[in-house]
C-alpha positions, 0 to 999 in steps of 0.5 A: 123186237131184236134178240140180243145175247147176254154173255158171262165169261172169263176175261183173261189179264190179256184182255182175251175173252174165254168162250161164254160160261152162260148165255141168255137171250134178250128180246128187246126193241133196241139197244137201249132197252137191251141194256137195261134188260141186261143190267138187271140180270142176276148172275153169279160171277163167282160160281160160274168163275167168270169177271165179265159180262157182255151182250151182243147185238143181233149184227154179232157186235158187242154193244155193252160189257162190264168186268169185275177188275177185283176178281183175281182167283177165278181161273184157279 
């Protein structure tokens, strides 16, 4: 089993990510299993003022990500 970091952050218009506003540790057998677990996490993106989620593998690489393209006022 390996540990993956599930991160929630604000993705700026230029594509840059701010520091995560929320993180959770996911322990999974492999990347596919970790992604499935990440997809099941319920996150209140508006409350966190974030528009992106991503999963970081044990080596520090982003292995999966999603963003809310239509949230324009999360940084207000």
